[in-house]
N, CA, C and O atoms as a Tinker XYZ file with bonds, in Angstrom:
   432  protein
     1  N    -71.094000  124.220000   93.770000    73     2
     2  CA   -70.840000  122.906000   93.206000    64     1     3
     3  C    -69.918000  123.073000   92.009000    63     2     4     5
     4  O    -70.088000  123.978000   91.193000    81     3
     5  N    -68.949000  122.190000   91.922000    73     3     6
     6  CA   -67.995000  122.238000   90.819000    64     5     7
     7  C    -68.636000  121.741000   89.529000    63     6     8     9
     8  O    -69.530000  120.895000   89.547000    81     7
     9  N    -68.167000  122.276000   88.422000    73     7    10
    10  CA   -68.628000  121.790000   87.127000    64     9    11
    11  C    -67.787000  120.576000   86.740000    63    10    12    13
    12  O    -66.732000  120.325000   87.322000    81    11
    13  N    -68.268000  119.834000   85.757000    73    11    14
    14  CA   -67.519000  118.659000   85.292000    64    13    15
    15  C    -66.115000  119.040000   84.834000    63    14    16    17
    16  O    -65.165000  118.287000   85.050000    81    15
    17  N    -65.979000  120.201000   84.204000    73    15    18
    18  CA   -64.667000  120.639000   83.719000    64    17    19
    19  C    -63.701000  120.955000   84.854000    63    18    20    21
    20  O    -62.486000  120.896000   84.669000    81    19
    21  N    -64.235000  121.289000   86.032000    73    19    22
    22  CA   -63.385000  121.630000   87.173000    64    21    23
    23  C    -62.954000  120.399000   87.971000    63    22    24    25
    24  O    -62.050000  120.481000   88.801000    81    23
    25  N    -63.598000  119.265000   87.721000    73    23    26
    26  CA   -63.278000  118.041000   88.449000    64    25    27
    27  C    -62.122000  117.297000   87.780000    63    26    28    29
    28  O    -61.952000  117.388000   86.564000    81    27
    29  N    -61.332000  116.566000   88.556000    73    27    30
    30  CA   -60.248000  115.771000   87.962000    64    29    31
    31  C    -60.797000  114.722000   87.007000    63    30    32    33
    32  O    -61.933000  114.272000   87.155000    81    31
    33  N    -59.998000  114.339000   86.038000    73    31    34
    34  CA   -60.418000  113.313000   85.074000    64    33    35
    35  C    -60.565000  111.951000   85.748000    63    34    36    37
    36  O    -61.429000  111.158000   85.374000    81    35
    37  N    -59.733000  111.688000   86.723000    73    35    38
    38  CA   -59.750000  110.399000   87.423000    64    37    39
    39  C    -60.889000  110.377000   88.449000    63    38    40    41
    40  O    -60.975000  111.280000   89.281000    81    39
    41  N    -61.769000  109.360000   88.407000    73    39    42
    42  CA   -62.875000  109.286000   89.359000    64    41    43
    43  C    -62.429000  109.159000   90.818000    63    42    44    45
    44  O    -63.090000  109.673000   91.720000    81    43
    45  N    -61.310000  108.476000   91.043000    73    43    46
    46  CA   -60.803000  108.356000   92.417000    64    45    47
    47  C    -60.353000  109.733000   92.917000    63    46    48    49
    48  O    -60.616000  110.095000   94.064000    81    47
    49  N    -59.687000  110.483000   92.071000    73    47    50
    50  CA   -59.250000  111.832000   92.440000    64    49    51
    51  C    -60.458000  112.741000   92.707000    63    50    52    53
    52  O    -60.409000  113.595000   93.592000    81    51
    53  N    -61.519000  112.558000   91.957000    73    51    54
    54  CA   -62.741000  113.333000   92.187000    64    53    55
    55  C    -63.294000  113.044000   93.575000    63    54    56    57
    56  O    -63.647000  113.966000   94.311000    81    55
    57  N    -63.369000  111.769000   93.933000    73    55    58
    58  CA   -63.882000  111.384000   95.252000    64    57    59
    59  C    -63.004000  111.958000   96.351000    63    58    60    61
    60  O    -63.507000  112.496000   97.338000    81    59
    61  N    -61.701000  111.844000   96.182000    73    59    62
    62  CA   -60.772000  112.367000   97.181000    64    61    63
    63  C    -60.929000  113.887000   97.305000    63    62    64    65
    64  O    -60.884000  114.426000   98.411000    81    63
    65  N    -61.109000  114.564000   96.200000    73    63    66
    66  CA   -61.275000  116.014000   96.234000    64    65    67
    67  C    -62.533000  116.401000   97.025000    63    66    68    69
    68  O    -62.524000  117.382000   97.769000    81    67
    69  N    -63.604000  115.630000   96.862000    73    67    70
    70  CA   -64.873000  115.977000   97.503000    64    69    71
    71  C    -64.953000  115.564000   98.967000    63    70    72    73
    72  O    -65.523000  116.296000   99.776000    81    71
    73  N    -64.392000  114.404000   99.331000    73    71    74
    74  CA   -64.553000  113.912000  100.703000    64    73    75
    75  C    -63.244000  113.469000  101.335000    63    74    76    77
    76  O    -63.254000  112.818000  102.380000    81    75
    77  N    -62.123000  113.807000  100.723000    73    75    78
    78  CA   -60.851000  113.243000  101.141000    64    77    79
    79  C    -60.235000  113.782000  102.406000    63    78    80    81
    80  O    -59.247000  113.224000  102.884000    81    79
    81  N    -60.777000  114.843000  102.969000    73    79    82
    82  CA   -60.155000  115.332000  104.199000    64    81    83
    83  C    -60.607000  114.499000  105.388000    63    82    84    85
    84  O    -61.704000  113.940000  105.395000    81    83
    85  N    -59.751000  114.427000  106.382000    73    83    86
    86  CA   -60.061000  113.686000  107.610000    64    85    87
    87  C    -61.395000  114.147000  108.182000    63    86    88    89
    88  O    -62.238000  113.327000  108.546000    81    87
    89  N    -61.584000  115.444000  108.258000    73    87    90
    90  CA   -62.783000  115.961000  108.920000    64    89    91
    91  C    -64.044000  115.695000  108.118000    63    90    92    93
    92  O    -65.079000  115.364000  108.696000    81    91
    93  N    -63.982000  115.831000  106.809000    73    91    94
    94  CA   -65.175000  115.570000  105.993000    64    93    95
    95  C    -65.625000  114.125000  106.149000    63    94    96    97
    96  O    -66.820000  113.856000  106.272000    81    95
    97  N    -64.682000  113.199000  106.144000    73    95    98
    98  CA   -65.037000  111.790000  106.315000    64    97    99
    99  C    -65.698000  111.544000  107.669000    63    98   100   101
   100  O    -66.668000  110.792000  107.763000    81    99
   101  N    -65.174000  112.176000  108.708000    73    99   102
   102  CA   -65.738000  111.975000  110.039000    64   101   103
   103  C    -67.095000  112.668000  110.194000    63   102   104   105
   104  O    -67.962000  112.178000  110.917000    81   103
   105  N    -67.279000  113.796000  109.523000    73   103   106
   106  CA   -68.591000  114.459000  109.522000    64   105   107
   107  C    -69.615000  113.556000  108.845000    63   106   108   109
   108  O    -70.720000  113.375000  109.357000    81   107
   109  N    -69.255000  112.993000  107.705000    73   107   110
   110  CA   -70.157000  112.082000  106.997000    64   109   111
   111  C    -70.476000  110.882000  107.878000    63   110   112   113
   112  O    -71.631000  110.468000  107.966000    81   111
   113  N    -69.457000  110.320000  108.531000    73   111   114
   114  CA   -69.669000  109.197000  109.453000    64   113   115
   115  C    -70.731000  109.549000  110.489000    63   114   116   117
   116  O    -71.647000  108.765000  110.738000    81   115
   117  N    -70.606000  110.723000  111.090000    73   115   118
   118  CA   -71.565000  111.133000  112.115000    64   117   119
   119  C    -72.961000  111.354000  111.540000    63   118   120   121
   120  O    -73.955000  111.014000  112.181000    81   119
   121  N    -73.042000  111.916000  110.347000    73   119   122
   122  CA   -74.351000  112.211000  109.754000    64   121   123
   123  C    -75.045000  110.969000  109.197000    63   122   124   125
   124  O    -76.243000  111.008000  108.916000    81   123
   125  N    -74.307000  109.866000  109.034000    73   123   126
   126  CA   -74.939000  108.627000  108.577000    64   125   127
   127  C    -75.983000  108.125000  109.585000    63   126   128   129
   128  O    -76.919000  107.417000  109.213000    81   127
   129  N    -75.818000  108.491000  110.849000    73   127   130
   130  CA   -76.787000  108.049000  111.864000    64   129   131
   131  C    -77.941000  109.028000  112.032000    63   130   132   133
   132  O    -78.843000  108.784000  112.834000    81   131
   133  N    -77.927000  110.124000  111.293000    73   131   134
   134  CA   -79.048000  111.061000  111.341000    64   133   135
   135  C    -78.584000  112.506000  111.448000    63   134   136   137
   136  O    -77.392000  112.775000  111.595000    81   135
   137  N    -79.540000  113.440000  111.371000    73   135   138
   138  CA   -79.213000  114.865000  111.424000    64   137   139
   139  C    -78.520000  115.241000  112.727000    63   138   140   141
   140  O    -78.769000  114.653000  113.780000    81   139
   141  N    -77.646000  116.234000  112.627000    73   139   142
   142  CA   -76.917000  116.728000  113.794000    64   141   143
   143  C    -76.898000  118.261000  113.756000    63   142   144   145
   144  O    -76.910000  118.878000  112.691000    81   143
   145  N    -76.868000  118.841000  114.935000    73   143   146
   146  CA   -76.687000  120.275000  115.046000    64   145   147
   147  C    -75.192000  120.564000  115.085000    63   146   148   149
   148  O    -74.382000  119.673000  115.343000    81   147
   149  N    -74.840000  121.809000  114.828000    73   147   150
   150  CA   -73.433000  122.214000  114.771000    64   149   151
   151  C    -72.700000  121.834000  116.057000    63   150   152   153
   152  O    -71.615000  121.255000  116.007000    81   151
   153  N    -73.284000  122.156000  117.190000    73   151   154
   154  CA   -72.642000  121.867000  118.471000    64   153   155
   155  C    -72.431000  120.383000  118.704000    63   154   156   157
   156  O    -71.428000  119.981000  119.293000    81   155
   157  N    -73.367000  119.568000  118.246000    73   155   158
   158  CA   -73.228000  118.109000  118.384000    64   157   159
   159  C    -72.046000  117.611000  117.559000    63   158   160   161
   160  O    -71.269000  116.772000  118.014000    81   159
   161  N    -71.918000  118.138000  116.344000    73   159   162
   162  CA   -70.795000  117.749000  115.495000    64   161   163
   163  C    -69.475000  118.206000  116.113000    63   162   164   165
   164  O    -68.495000  117.461000  116.122000    81   163
   165  N    -69.457000  119.424000  116.625000    73   163   166
   166  CA   -68.247000  119.957000  117.227000    64   165   167
   167  C    -67.788000  119.095000  118.400000    63   166   168   169
   168  O    -66.593000  118.843000  118.557000    81   167
   169  N    -68.724000  118.646000  119.215000    73   167   170
   170  CA   -68.378000  117.805000  120.368000    64   169   171
   171  C    -67.903000  116.416000  119.947000    63   170   172   173
   172  O    -67.014000  115.846000  120.581000    81   171
   173  N    -68.489000  115.870000  118.886000    73   171   174
   174  CA   -68.148000  114.504000  118.490000    64   173   175
   175  C    -66.839000  114.416000  117.709000    63   174   176   177
   176  O    -66.272000  113.332000  117.573000    81   175
   177  N    -66.361000  115.534000  117.201000    73   175   178
   178  CA   -65.144000  115.550000  116.386000    64   177   179
   179  C    -63.997000  116.152000  117.198000    63   178   180   181
   180  O    -63.674000  117.332000  117.063000    81   179
   181  N    -63.406000  115.339000  118.020000    73   179   182
   182  CA   -62.348000  115.774000  118.927000    64   181   183
   183  C    -61.190000  116.393000  118.161000    63   182   184   185
   184  O    -60.564000  115.743000  117.324000    81   183
   185  N    -60.911000  117.658000  118.457000    73   183   186
   186  CA   -59.774000  118.326000  117.836000    64   185   187
   187  C    -60.124000  119.262000  116.698000    63   186   188   189
   188  O    -59.258000  120.014000  116.250000    81   187
   189  N    -61.349000  119.250000  116.214000    73   187   190
   190  CA   -61.716000  120.131000  115.108000    64   189   191
   191  C    -62.032000  121.526000  115.659000    63   190   192   193
   192  O    -62.611000  121.662000  116.738000    81   191
   193  N    -61.650000  122.543000  114.914000    73   191   194
   194  CA   -61.977000  123.909000  115.319000    64   193   195
   195  C    -63.324000  124.304000  114.719000    63   194   196   197
   196  O    -63.795000  123.686000  113.764000    81   195
   197  N    -63.931000  125.331000  115.285000    73   195   198
   198  CA   -65.207000  125.814000  114.748000    64   197   199
   199  C    -65.045000  126.257000  113.298000    63   198   200   201
   200  O    -65.923000  126.011000  112.471000    81   199
   201  N    -63.928000  126.909000  112.991000    73   199   202
   202  CA   -63.698000  127.394000  111.627000    64   201   203
   203  C    -63.601000  126.240000  110.633000    63   202   204   205
   204  O    -64.209000  126.282000  109.564000    81   203
   205  N    -62.840000  125.218000  110.988000    73   203   206
   206  CA   -62.676000  124.075000  110.075000    64   205   207
   207  C    -64.010000  123.353000  109.900000    63   206   208   209
   208  O    -64.347000  122.935000  108.792000    81   207
   209  N    -64.770000  123.203000  110.986000    73   207   210
   210  CA   -66.085000  122.563000  110.872000    64   209   211
   211  C    -66.997000  123.396000  109.984000    63   210   212   213
   212  O    -67.665000  122.855000  109.103000    81   211
   213  N    -67.030000  124.692000  110.203000    73   211   214
   214  CA   -67.865000  125.577000  109.382000    64   213   215
   215  C    -67.464000  125.491000  107.911000    63   214   216   217
   216  O    -68.319000  125.337000  107.039000    81   215
   217  N    -66.170000  125.589000  107.641000    73   215   218
   218  CA   -65.682000  125.521000  106.253000    64   217   219
   219  C    -66.011000  124.185000  105.606000    63   218   220   221
   220  O    -66.407000  124.137000  104.442000    81   219
   221  N    -65.848000  123.089000  106.363000    73   219   222
   222  CA   -66.127000  121.753000  105.824000    64   221   223
   223  C    -67.613000  121.592000  105.519000    63   222   224   225
   224  O    -67.982000  121.058000  104.473000    81   223
   225  N    -68.458000  122.052000  106.425000    73   223   226
   226  CA   -69.908000  121.952000  106.208000    64   225   227
   227  C    -70.339000  122.779000  104.998000    63   226   228   229
   228  O    -71.145000  122.322000  104.187000    81   227
   229  N    -69.811000  123.978000  104.880000    73   227   230
   230  CA   -70.151000  124.842000  103.734000    64   229   231
   231  C    -69.707000  124.206000  102.416000    63   230   232   233
   232  O    -70.434000  124.227000  101.423000    81   231
   233  N    -68.504000  123.644000  102.427000    73   231   234
   234  CA   -67.979000  123.005000  101.224000    64   233   235
   235  C    -68.841000  121.805000  100.822000    63   234   236   237
   236  O    -69.183000  121.645000   99.651000    81   235
   237  N    -69.187000  120.967000  101.800000    73   235   238
   238  CA   -69.996000  119.783000  101.478000    64   237   239
   239  C    -71.413000  120.160000  101.086000    63   238   240   241
   240  O    -72.033000  119.465000  100.281000    81   239
   241  N    -71.940000  121.252000  101.641000    73   239   242
   242  CA   -73.260000  121.730000  101.220000    64   241   243
   243  C    -73.192000  122.224000   99.775000    63   242   244   245
   244  O    -74.073000  121.929000   98.968000    81   243
   245  N    -72.143000  122.974000   99.460000    73   243   246
   246  CA   -71.953000  123.478000   98.101000    64   245   247
   247  C    -71.809000  122.340000   97.094000    63   246   248   249
   248  O    -72.263000  122.450000   95.956000    81   247
   249  N    -71.172000  121.241000   97.520000    73   247   250
   250  CA   -70.968000  120.089000   96.636000    64   249   251
   251  C    -72.188000  119.163000   96.584000    63   250   252   253
   252  O    -72.185000  118.178000   95.845000    81   251
   253  N    -73.225000  119.472000   97.361000    73   251   254
   254  CA   -74.444000  118.671000   97.327000    64   253   255
   255  C    -74.418000  117.424000   98.185000    63   254   256   257
   256  O    -75.276000  116.554000   98.036000    81   255
   257  N    -73.439000  117.319000   99.090000    73   255   258
   258  CA   -73.297000  116.121000   99.909000    64   257   259
   259  C    -74.147000  116.199000  101.178000    63   258   260   261
   260  O    -74.660000  115.188000  101.658000    81   259
   261  N    -74.286000  117.405000  101.711000    73   259   262
   262  CA   -75.130000  117.576000  102.895000    64   261   263
   263  C    -76.172000  118.658000  102.643000    63   262   264   265
   264  O    -76.050000  119.466000  101.723000    81   263
   265  N    -77.194000  118.650000  103.482000    73   263   266
   266  CA   -78.198000  119.715000  103.446000    64   265   267
   267  C    -78.192000  120.413000  104.797000    63   266   268   269
   268  O    -77.943000  119.801000  105.835000    81   267
   269  N    -78.468000  121.685000  104.755000    73   267   270
   270  CA   -78.536000  122.518000  105.956000    64   269   271
   271  C    -79.977000  122.991000  106.079000    63   270   272   273
   272  O    -80.504000  123.644000  105.178000    81   271
   273  N    -80.606000  122.659000  107.191000    73   271   274
   274  CA   -81.994000  123.039000  107.417000    64   273   275
   275  C    -82.057000  124.025000  108.568000    63   274   276   277
   276  O    -81.594000  123.738000  109.672000    81   275
   277  N    -82.637000  125.198000  108.301000    73   275   278
   278  CA   -82.802000  126.227000  109.325000    64   277   279
   279  C    -84.264000  126.232000  109.740000    63   278   280   281
   280  O    -85.159000  126.389000  108.910000    81   279
   281  N    -84.495000  126.057000  111.041000    73   279   282
   282  CA   -85.855000  126.069000  111.577000    64   281   283
   283  C    -86.169000  127.467000  112.101000    63   282   284   285
   284  O    -85.353000  128.064000  112.804000    81   283
   285  N    -87.354000  127.994000  111.761000    73   283   286
   286  CA   -87.704000  129.364000  112.181000    64   285   287
   287  C    -88.107000  129.420000  113.659000    63   286   288   289
   288  O    -89.284000  129.553000  113.995000    81   287
   289  N    -87.123000  129.317000  114.508000    73   287   290
   290  CA   -87.336000  129.358000  115.947000    64   289   291
   291  C    -86.435000  130.428000  116.543000    63   290   292   293
   292  O    -85.521000  130.929000  115.888000    81   291
   293  N    -86.704000  130.762000  117.780000    73   291   294
   294  CA   -85.828000  131.668000  118.502000    64   293   295
   295  C    -85.385000  130.949000  119.763000    63   294   296   297
   296  O    -86.236000  130.619000  120.589000    81   295
   297  N    -84.100000  130.688000  119.956000    73   295   298
   298  CA   -83.014000  130.979000  119.018000    64   297   299
   299  C    -83.082000  130.070000  117.797000    63   298   300   301
   300  O    -83.673000  128.991000  117.855000    81   299
   301  N    -82.479000  130.503000  116.694000    73   299   302
   302  CA   -82.529000  129.701000  115.467000    64   301   303
   303  C    -81.952000  128.298000  115.677000    63   302   304   305
   304  O    -80.964000  128.118000  116.389000    81   303
   305  N    -82.579000  127.325000  115.054000    73   303   306
   306  CA   -82.106000  125.941000  115.114000    64   305   307
   307  C    -81.680000  125.537000  113.708000    63   306   308   309
   308  O    -82.432000  125.696000  112.747000    81   307
   309  N    -80.464000  125.015000  113.605000    73   307   310
   310  CA   -79.928000  124.580000  112.310000    64   309   311
   311  C    -79.493000  123.134000  112.451000    63   310   312   313
   312  O    -78.804000  122.769000  113.404000    81   311
   313  N    -79.901000  122.318000  111.493000    73   311   314
   314  CA   -79.483000  120.917000  111.473000    64   313   315
   315  C    -78.809000  120.605000  110.141000    63   314   316   317
   316  O    -79.162000  121.145000  109.093000    81   315
   317  N    -77.833000  119.719000  110.224000    73   315   318
   318  CA   -77.125000  119.240000  109.045000    64   317   319
   319  C    -77.447000  117.769000  108.862000    63   318   320   321
   320  O    -77.491000  117.011000  109.831000    81   319
   321  N    -77.670000  117.367000  107.629000    73   319   322
   322  CA   -77.940000  115.967000  107.333000    64   321   323
   323  C    -77.350000  115.644000  105.971000    63   322   324   325
   324  O    -77.028000  116.534000  105.184000    81   323
   325  N    -77.216000  114.355000  105.715000    73   323   326
   326  CA   -76.736000  113.944000  104.402000    64   325   327
   327  C    -77.845000  114.135000  103.378000    63   326   328   329
   328  O    -79.012000  113.854000  103.654000    81   327
   329  N    -77.481000  114.604000  102.219000    73   327   330
   330  CA   -78.426000  114.697000  101.110000    64   329   331
   331  C    -78.624000  113.300000  100.530000    63   330   332   333
   332  O    -77.983000  112.341000  100.959000    81   331
   333  N    -79.499000  113.202000   99.571000    73   331   334
   334  CA   -79.680000  111.910000   98.892000    64   333   335
   335  C    -78.353000  111.450000   98.277000    63   334   336   337
   336  O    -77.997000  110.274000   98.349000    81   335
   337  N    -77.639000  112.386000   97.679000    73   335   338
   338  CA   -76.318000  112.074000   97.120000    64   337   339
   339  C    -75.349000  111.662000   98.225000    63   338   340   341
   340  O    -74.579000  110.715000   98.057000    81   339
   341  N    -75.384000  112.368000   99.351000    73   339   342
   342  CA   -74.488000  112.062000  100.461000    64   341   343
   343  C    -74.686000  110.671000  101.022000    63   342   344   345
   344  O    -73.724000  110.021000  101.430000    81   343
   345  N    -75.928000  110.205000  101.047000    73   343   346
   346  CA   -76.182000  108.863000  101.590000    64   345   347
   347  C    -75.574000  107.776000  100.711000    63   346   348   349
   348  O    -75.359000  106.659000  101.180000    81   347
   349  N    -75.295000  108.080000   99.451000    73   347   350
   350  CA   -74.670000  107.083000   98.575000    64   349   351
   351  C    -73.211000  106.831000   98.961000    63   350   352   353
   352  O    -72.578000  105.920000   98.427000    81   351
   353  N    -72.679000  107.627000   99.879000    73   351   354
   354  CA   -71.307000  107.428000  100.356000    64   353   355
   355  C    -71.211000  106.362000  101.441000    63   354   356   357
   356  O    -70.108000  105.968000  101.818000    81   355
   357  N    -72.340000  105.893000  101.945000    73   355   358
   358  CA   -72.326000  104.924000  103.037000    64   357   359
   359  C    -71.509000  103.670000  102.724000    63   358   360   361
   360  O    -70.723000  103.245000  103.571000    81   359
   361  N    -71.659000  103.062000  101.547000    73   359   362
   362  CA   -70.844000  101.867000  101.268000    64   361   363
   363  C    -69.336000  102.152000  101.289000    63   362   364   365
   364  O    -68.546000  101.280000  101.652000    81   363
   365  N    -68.941000  103.350000  100.907000    73   363   366
   366  CA   -67.521000  103.706000  100.930000    64   365   367
   367  C    -67.027000  103.742000  102.374000    63   366   368   369
   368  O    -65.970000  103.194000  102.686000    81   367
   369  N    -67.788000  104.383000  103.248000    73   367   370
   370  CA   -67.381000  104.443000  104.654000    64   369   371
   371  C    -67.461000  103.078000  105.314000    63   370   372   373
   372  O    -66.633000  102.761000  106.167000    81   371
   373  N    -68.440000  102.261000  104.938000    73   371   374
   374  CA   -68.521000  100.896000  105.472000    64   373   375
   375  C    -67.271000  100.104000  105.089000    63   374   376   377
   376  O    -66.715000   99.377000  105.913000    81   375
   377  N    -66.834000  100.247000  103.840000    73   375   378
   378  CA   -65.624000   99.549000  103.389000    64   377   379
   379  C    -64.392000  100.051000  104.131000    63   378   380   381
   380  O    -63.513000   99.264000  104.483000    81   379
   381  N    -64.324000  101.359000  104.371000    73   379   382
   382  CA   -63.198000  101.918000  105.111000    64   381   383
   383  C    -63.195000  101.403000  106.548000    63   382   384   385
   384  O    -62.135000  101.105000  107.098000    81   383
   385  N    -64.365000  101.298000  107.150000    73   383   386
   386  CA   -64.471000  100.778000  108.516000    64   385   387
   387  C    -64.000000   99.326000  108.575000    63   386   388   389
   388  O    -63.232000   98.944000  109.458000    81   387
   389  N    -64.472000   98.530000  107.621000    73   387   390
   390  CA   -64.093000   97.116000  107.581000    64   389   391
   391  C    -62.586000   96.970000  107.377000    63   390   392   393
   392  O    -61.945000   96.156000  108.043000    81   391
   393  N    -62.026000   97.745000  106.470000    73   391   394
   394  CA   -60.598000   97.680000  106.221000    64   393   395
   395  C    -59.818000   98.067000  107.478000    63   394   396   397
   396  O    -58.839000   97.412000  107.836000    81   395
   397  N    -60.257000   99.131000  108.140000    73   395   398
   398  CA   -59.589000   99.581000  109.358000    64   397   399
   399  C    -59.640000   98.540000  110.464000    63   398   400   401
   400  O    -58.660000   98.338000  111.180000    81   399
   401  N    -60.782000   97.880000  110.602000    73   399   402
   402  CA   -60.907000   96.814000  111.604000    64   401   403
   403  C    -59.983000   95.648000  111.269000    63   402   404   405
   404  O    -59.311000   95.113000  112.150000    81   403
   405  N    -59.950000   95.257000  109.999000    73   403   406
   406  CA   -59.062000   94.162000  109.572000    64   405   407
   407  C    -57.601000   94.524000  109.802000    63   406   408   409
   408  O    -56.814000   93.685000  110.240000    81   407
   409  N    -57.243000   95.744000  109.514000    73   407   410
   410  CA   -55.863000   96.187000  109.710000    64   409   411
   411  C    -55.490000   96.111000  111.185000    63   410   412   413
   412  O    -54.423000   95.609000  111.536000    81   411
   413  N    -56.372000   96.612000  112.048000    73   411   414
   414  CA   -56.101000   96.561000  113.497000    64   413   415
   415  C    -55.933000   95.128000  113.963000    63   414   416   417
   416  O    -55.054000   94.845000  114.777000    81   415
   417  N    -56.763000   94.209000  113.460000    73   415   418
   418  CA   -56.670000   92.804000  113.860000    64   417   419
   419  C    -55.376000   92.158000  113.375000    63   418   420   421
   420  O    -54.818000   91.303000  114.063000    81   419
   421  N    -54.894000   92.554000  112.205000    73   419   422
   422  CA   -53.644000   92.005000  111.682000    64   421   423
   423  C    -52.442000   92.484000  112.478000    63   422   424   425
   424  O    -51.423000   91.796000  112.534000    81   423
   425  N    -52.548000   93.642000  113.088000    73   423   426
   426  CA   -51.415000   94.250000  113.779000    64   425   427
   427  C    -51.287000   93.785000  115.215000    63   426   428   429
   428  O    -50.356000   94.201000  115.905000    81   427
   429  N    -52.179000   92.945000  115.685000    73   427   430
   430  CA   -52.119000   92.471000  117.082000    64   429   431
   431  C    -50.976000   91.513000  117.300000    63   430   432
   432  O    -50.784000   91.023000  118.413000    81   431
């Protein structure tokens, strides 16, 4: 997790730094409906590589946006879910969805 001194002074820039990549936003979108396993995320994110998904998940876990739960089973089961902090991003994604829908309707 970054310290306050490592974050941009601008709050918008901070948000963009933490969730601004295409893949991070889509991962959050998928996790808003509940926990997902790695393979489920990989299938739902058309075009993402395993490396990019792994890196994005690790980064968001480090930033406190998602949690990674390992179940002591054989084979091991790992689930990713939004943390309490991560769930506070829902209104942002809802606004982005609404804006995108409005934009599509204007372009018809």
